[in-house]
ROKOLFI-757128 format. One record per atom (N, C-alpha, C): residue in one letter; x, y, z; atom name; residue number from 1. Coordinates in Angstrom, 1 decimal. Layout:
BEGIN
node rest = A u = X v = Y w = Z atom = CA nr = NUM
...
// end
This chain:
BEGIN
node rest = X u = 7.6 v = -14.8 w = -2.5 atom = N nr = 1
node rest = X u = 7.6 v = -15.7 w = -3.6 atom = CA nr = 1
node rest = X u = 6.3 v = -15.6 w = -4.5 atom = C nr = 1
node rest = X u = 6.6 v = -15.5 w = -5.8 atom = N nr = 2
node rest = X u = 5.3 v = -15.3 w = -6.5 atom = CA nr = 2
node rest = X u = 4.6 v = -16.6 w = -6.9 atom = C nr = 2
node rest = X u = 3.4 v = -16.4 w = -7.4 atom = N nr = 3
node rest = X u = 2.4 v = -17.6 w = -7.7 atom = CA nr = 3
node rest = X u = 3.4 v = -18.3 w = -9.2 atom = C nr = 3
node rest = X u = 3.9 v = -17.6 w = -10.1 atom = N nr = 4
node rest = X u = 4.5 v = -18.1 w = -11.2 atom = CA nr = 4
node rest = X u = 5.6 v = -19.1 w = -10.7 atom = C nr = 4
node rest = X u = 6.1 v = -18.5 w = -9.5 atom = N nr = 5
node rest = X u = 7.5 v = -19.4 w = -9.1 atom = CA nr = 5
node rest = X u = 6.9 v = -20.7 w = -8.5 atom = C nr = 5
node rest = X u = 5.8 v = -20.7 w = -7.8 atom = N nr = 6
node rest = X u = 5.2 v = -21.9 w = -7.2 atom = CA nr = 6
node rest = X u = 5.0 v = -22.9 w = -8.0 atom = C nr = 6
node rest = X u = 4.0 v = -22.3 w = -9.4 atom = N nr = 7
node rest = X u = 3.7 v = -23.1 w = -10.3 atom = CA nr = 7
node rest = X u = 4.8 v = -23.7 w = -11.2 atom = C nr = 7
node rest = X u = 6.0 v = -22.8 w = -11.2 atom = N nr = 8
node rest = X u = 7.1 v = -23.5 w = -11.8 atom = CA nr = 8
node rest = X u = 7.9 v = -24.3 w = -11.0 atom = C nr = 8
node rest = X u = 7.7 v = -24.3 w = -9.8 atom = N nr = 9
node rest = X u = 8.7 v = -25.4 w = -8.9 atom = CA nr = 9
node rest = X u = 7.8 v = -26.7 w = -8.8 atom = C nr = 9
node rest = X u = 6.6 v = -26.8 w = -9.2 atom = N nr = 10
node rest = X u = 5.4 v = -27.9 w = -9.3 atom = CA nr = 10
node rest = X u = 5.6 v = -28.4 w = -10.4 atom = C nr = 10
node rest = X u = 5.9 v = -27.8 w = -11.7 atom = N nr = 11
node rest = X u = 6.0 v = -28.4 w = -13.0 atom = CA nr = 11
node rest = X u = 7.4 v = -28.9 w = -13.4 atom = C nr = 11
node rest = X u = 8.3 v = -27.9 w = -12.8 atom = N nr = 12
node rest = X u = 9.9 v = -28.1 w = -13.0 atom = CA nr = 12
node rest = X u = 11.0 v = -27.7 w = -12.2 atom = C nr = 12
node rest = X u = 10.9 v = -28.3 w = -11.0 atom = N nr = 13
node rest = X u = 11.6 v = -27.6 w = -10.0 atom = CA nr = 13
node rest = X u = 13.0 v = -27.0 w = -10.4 atom = C nr = 13
node rest = X u = 14.2 v = -27.6 w = -11.0 atom = N nr = 14
node rest = X u = 15.4 v = -26.9 w = -11.0 atom = CA nr = 14
node rest = X u = 15.0 v = -25.5 w = -11.9 atom = C nr = 14
node rest = X u = 14.3 v = -25.2 w = -12.5 atom = N nr = 15
node rest = X u = 14.1 v = -24.0 w = -13.5 atom = CA nr = 15
node rest = X u = 13.6 v = -23.0 w = -12.3 atom = C nr = 15
node rest = X u = 12.7 v = -23.5 w = -11.3 atom = N nr = 16
node rest = X u = 12.3 v = -22.5 w = -10.6 atom = CA nr = 16
node rest = X u = 13.4 v = -21.8 w = -9.5 atom = C nr = 16
node rest = X u = 14.4 v = -22.5 w = -9.3 atom = N nr = 17
node rest = X u = 15.6 v = -21.9 w = -8.5 atom = CA nr = 17
node rest = X u = 16.8 v = -21.4 w = -9.3 atom = C nr = 17
node rest = X u = 16.6 v = -21.5 w = -10.5 atom = N nr = 18
node rest = X u = 17.7 v = -21.0 w = -11.3 atom = CA nr = 18
node rest = X u = 18.4 v = -19.8 w = -10.9 atom = C nr = 18
node rest = X u = 17.7 v = -18.9 w = -10.5 atom = N nr = 19
node rest = X u = 18.6 v = -17.4 w = -10.1 atom = CA nr = 19
node rest = X u = 19.1 v = -17.4 w = -8.6 atom = C nr = 19
node rest = X u = 19.0 v = -18.5 w = -7.7 atom = N nr = 20
node rest = X u = 19.5 v = -18.8 w = -6.4 atom = CA nr = 20
node rest = X u = 20.9 v = -19.2 w = -6.4 atom = C nr = 20
node rest = X u = 21.6 v = -19.6 w = -7.9 atom = N nr = 21
node rest = X u = 22.9 v = -20.3 w = -7.5 atom = CA nr = 21
node rest = X u = 23.1 v = -21.4 w = -8.1 atom = C nr = 21
node rest = X u = 24.2 v = -21.8 w = -8.5 atom = N nr = 22
node rest = X u = 24.6 v = -23.2 w = -8.9 atom = CA nr = 22
node rest = X u = 24.3 v = -24.1 w = -8.2 atom = C nr = 22
node rest = X u = 24.8 v = -24.0 w = -6.7 atom = N nr = 23
node rest = X u = 24.5 v = -24.8 w = -5.8 atom = CA nr = 23
node rest = X u = 23.0 v = -25.3 w = -5.3 atom = C nr = 23
node rest = X u = 22.1 v = -24.2 w = -5.5 atom = N nr = 24
node rest = X u = 20.8 v = -24.9 w = -5.4 atom = CA nr = 24
node rest = X u = 20.2 v = -25.5 w = -6.3 atom = C nr = 24
node rest = X u = 20.6 v = -25.0 w = -7.5 atom = N nr = 25
node rest = X u = 20.0 v = -25.7 w = -8.6 atom = CA nr = 25
node rest = X u = 20.7 v = -27.1 w = -8.8 atom = C nr = 25
node rest = X u = 21.8 v = -27.5 w = -8.3 atom = N nr = 26
node rest = X u = 22.5 v = -28.7 w = -8.3 atom = CA nr = 26
node rest = X u = 21.5 v = -29.5 w = -7.5 atom = C nr = 26
node rest = X u = 21.4 v = -29.1 w = -6.1 atom = N nr = 27
node rest = X u = 20.8 v = -29.9 w = -5.3 atom = CA nr = 27
node rest = X u = 19.4 v = -30.3 w = -5.5 atom = C nr = 27
node rest = X u = 18.8 v = -29.2 w = -6.0 atom = N nr = 28
node rest = X u = 17.0 v = -29.7 w = -6.4 atom = CA nr = 28
node rest = X u = 17.1 v = -30.6 w = -7.7 atom = C nr = 28
node rest = X u = 18.0 v = -30.3 w = -8.7 atom = N nr = 29
node rest = X u = 18.2 v = -31.4 w = -9.7 atom = CA nr = 29
node rest = X u = 18.4 v = -32.5 w = -9.2 atom = C nr = 29
node rest = X u = 19.3 v = -32.7 w = -8.4 atom = N nr = 30
node rest = X u = 19.6 v = -34.1 w = -7.6 atom = CA nr = 30
node rest = X u = 18.2 v = -35.0 w = -6.8 atom = C nr = 30
node rest = X u = 17.6 v = -34.0 w = -6.2 atom = N nr = 31
node rest = X u = 16.2 v = -34.3 w = -5.4 atom = CA nr = 31
node rest = X u = 15.4 v = -34.7 w = -6.6 atom = C nr = 31
node rest = X u = 15.2 v = -33.9 w = -7.6 atom = N nr = 32
node rest = X u = 14.2 v = -34.3 w = -8.7 atom = CA nr = 32
node rest = X u = 14.5 v = -35.7 w = -9.2 atom = C nr = 32
node rest = X u = 15.5 v = -35.7 w = -9.5 atom = N nr = 33
node rest = X u = 15.9 v = -37.0 w = -9.9 atom = CA nr = 33
node rest = X u = 15.9 v = -38.3 w = -9.1 atom = C nr = 33
node rest = X u = 15.9 v = -38.1 w = -8.0 atom = N nr = 34
node rest = X u = 15.5 v = -39.1 w = -6.7 atom = CA nr = 34
node rest = X u = 14.2 v = -39.3 w = -6.6 atom = C nr = 34
node rest = X u = 13.2 v = -38.0 w = -7.0 atom = N nr = 35
node rest = X u = 11.9 v = -38.5 w = -7.0 atom = CA nr = 35
node rest = X u = 11.2 v = -37.0 w = -7.3 atom = C nr = 35
node rest = X u = 10.2 v = -36.8 w = -7.9 atom = N nr = 36
node rest = X u = 9.6 v = -35.7 w = -8.1 atom = CA nr = 36
node rest = X u = 9.2 v = -34.7 w = -6.9 atom = C nr = 36
node rest = X u = 8.5 v = -35.6 w = -6.0 atom = N nr = 37
node rest = X u = 8.2 v = -34.9 w = -4.6 atom = CA nr = 37
node rest = X u = 9.4 v = -34.5 w = -3.8 atom = C nr = 37
node rest = X u = 10.5 v = -34.8 w = -3.7 atom = N nr = 38
node rest = X u = 11.6 v = -34.2 w = -3.0 atom = CA nr = 38
node rest = X u = 12.2 v = -33.3 w = -3.9 atom = C nr = 38
node rest = X u = 12.1 v = -33.1 w = -5.1 atom = N nr = 39
node rest = X u = 12.7 v = -31.8 w = -6.2 atom = CA nr = 39
node rest = X u = 11.3 v = -31.1 w = -5.4 atom = C nr = 39
node rest = X u = 10.3 v = -31.0 w = -5.5 atom = N nr = 40
node rest = X u = 9.3 v = -29.8 w = -5.5 atom = CA nr = 40
node rest = X u = 9.5 v = -29.3 w = -4.1 atom = C nr = 40
node rest = X u = 9.6 v = -30.1 w = -2.8 atom = N nr = 41
node rest = X u = 9.9 v = -29.5 w = -1.7 atom = CA nr = 41
node rest = X u = 11.2 v = -28.9 w = -1.3 atom = C nr = 41
node rest = X u = 12.0 v = -29.4 w = -2.1 atom = N nr = 42
node rest = X u = 13.3 v = -28.7 w = -2.1 atom = CA nr = 42
node rest = X u = 13.4 v = -27.1 w = -2.6 atom = C nr = 42
node rest = X u = 12.5 v = -27.1 w = -4.1 atom = N nr = 43
node rest = X u = 12.6 v = -26.0 w = -4.6 atom = CA nr = 43
node rest = X u = 11.8 v = -25.0 w = -3.7 atom = C nr = 43
node rest = X u = 10.4 v = -25.3 w = -3.1 atom = N nr = 44
node rest = X u = 9.6 v = -24.4 w = -2.1 atom = CA nr = 44
node rest = X u = 10.6 v = -24.0 w = -1.1 atom = C nr = 44
node rest = X u = 11.4 v = -24.9 w = -0.4 atom = N nr = 45
node rest = X u = 12.0 v = -24.5 w = 0.5 atom = CA nr = 45
node rest = X u = 13.2 v = -23.4 w = 0.2 atom = C nr = 45
node rest = X u = 14.0 v = -23.7 w = -0.6 atom = N nr = 46
node rest = X u = 14.8 v = -22.8 w = -1.2 atom = CA nr = 46
node rest = X u = 14.2 v = -21.4 w = -1.6 atom = C nr = 46
node rest = X u = 13.0 v = -21.4 w = -2.4 atom = N nr = 47
node rest = X u = 12.3 v = -20.3 w = -2.7 atom = CA nr = 47
node rest = X u = 11.8 v = -19.6 w = -1.7 atom = C nr = 47
node rest = X u = 11.2 v = -19.9 w = -0.5 atom = N nr = 48
node rest = X u = 10.9 v = -19.8 w = 0.6 atom = CA nr = 48
node rest = X u = 11.9 v = -18.9 w = 1.7 atom = C nr = 48
node rest = X u = 13.3 v = -19.1 w = 1.4 atom = N nr = 49
node rest = X u = 14.5 v = -18.5 w = 2.2 atom = CA nr = 49
node rest = X u = 14.5 v = -17.1 w = 1.6 atom = C nr = 49
node rest = X u = 15.0 v = -16.4 w = 2.5 atom = N nr = 50
node rest = X u = 15.0 v = -14.7 w = 2.0 atom = CA nr = 50
node rest = X u = 16.4 v = -14.6 w = 2.0 atom = C nr = 50
// end
């Protein structure tokens, strides 16, 4: 996980997980719409997976 991805996930979480697949983007987008903090946490969890 690069520093750029972490900063991008804090600013706009769905854009940070764009290369992880459509499902990941959709989940993070829904979490971001529900609240900014859950979206950031979801993006960081998805980015931390191998």
